[in-house]
N, C-alpha and C positions, 0 to 999 in steps of 0.2 A: 317761833313757829308755833301754831295755833293746837292748842291740842283737846278742843273743845270740840265734841259729838257736833257734825254738818246739820243745821237746823233750817230748810230752806225755807225762808215767807214763814205761815204758822205752824208747819208741819213740826210734829216731835222728831227728834235725832234717832234716826237707824243706828239700833244698837240689839247686837248679838242677846236671844233671850238666855238667860242662867238658866243651867245646869244643877240636878242637883249632884252632880258626880257618878250619876248615872244609877246610883241605890237600886230606882223605884223603876228603872228599867230592868236592871237588873233581876230582883224579884218578879217583874211581870217573864221574862225572859223563864227563867224558872218554874215560875206556875206554866206556862205556854208548852214547856219542857215534859213535863207532867202528864197534862190534861190530854198531849198527843199520845204519850207511853199508853195512858189508862182507853183512848179512841182506837188505838193500833189492835190493844186488845180486843177489844170489845168488837171488832170491826172479826176478828179473825174467829170469836166463836158464835156469832150470829146464826150458822148456821147449825154447829151442834146443839144450839139453844131451841131449837124446829122453829123459829119467829114464823108467829102462823101466817103472816104477807109476803115472807119473802121467799122466792124460789132460788132452785137450786141454779140461776143461771147468775146470781149472786157469784158462784166463783169467778165470772166473767169481768167482776170489777173491781174482785177483789185486789189480784195484781196489781190495779194503774191508783187503787185508792192506799196499801202497801207503802207503793213507792212515793205516794203526795206526801202523805202522814209522815213517812221514817224520813222524807225535804225537810220538812217541817220541824223537826226533832232537831235533823243537822243544822239547818239555818237556825234556831235558839241558840242548840251550843254557840255556834261562832257567831253569833251576833255579843253571846252574854263577855266574849274575850273582844270582842271588837266592833264599834258602833257607831263607825263613823258613816252619814248620811248616805255620801255615794253607794255604800254596801251596802246595806239596807234596800236602797232601793232595788238595785242589782240585783238581789237572792230575791227580792219581794215578786218582783217582774217574775221569775223563775217559778217562785210559788205560786205567782196569777196562773200561767200554763197550763202547769200541772192540776192546778183546782178545775181547769176548764174539762182539761183533757179527763179526766175525773168525774166532770159531770157530764163532758159528751158520751161518753162509755156508756154510763148510768142511761142515759136519754136513748141511746143505741140499743142495749139489751135489755133496759126496763124491766127488772127482777122482783118486779113486786105483783100479789097476785092482791089486787084491791078491787072492792065494790062496784058498782056502778060506773059506767064509761064516762061519766062526766065528771067523776073525782081524775082517772087516770088524765084526761084532757086537761084539768086544773093545773095537776102535776106536772103534767109537758110545758107547759107555759110557764110556769116557775121557774122550769131549768133553762125553758130559753130567755128567761127572764134573766135568769144568776150569771148566764154564757154573757149579756150583753152588757150586764153591772161588771163582770170582771175583766170583759173586754173595754170597754172603758177604764177601771181601774191600773188595767196595764198600761196604757197611752197618759195615762196621768203620772205613773212611776217612772217610765219612760223621759216623759217628760223631764223630771224631777232629776232622773238623772243627767239628760244630756242639759239641763239648764240648771246648775245648780243654785240657790238663790240664800239672802238671810232668811230664815223661820221667822213668824212675827208672832 
């Protein structure tokens, strides 16, 4: 029996990438948890800080924003303990969908009182671009979930 990696023609052998035991991933998850906890606190205090360009309609966005940030915290805690690729892809799909809901809600409510109409238009176009980007990212995550492949 040949234990050599399969090298068809001039191709290099297909060997799974080495991981560092998950240490860098775990540090990343901890940092993400800390950042999201801070974002959650900031988001829930913005109205109390009387941010000049933020209207009271921000309350309508705050609920879905809290759910999305909370889901990010929970996902990173889960990834800290279980870091399988299929699990990361599955949770990332959920997080992307929640992010799309937040952006869509922000787009509909638009709780900003900002300068000229052109600025509002640019922000709305940016939100549409973010929704498209997240939609594409979600499709890619779904494909990776359904068709796992050896990462290069």
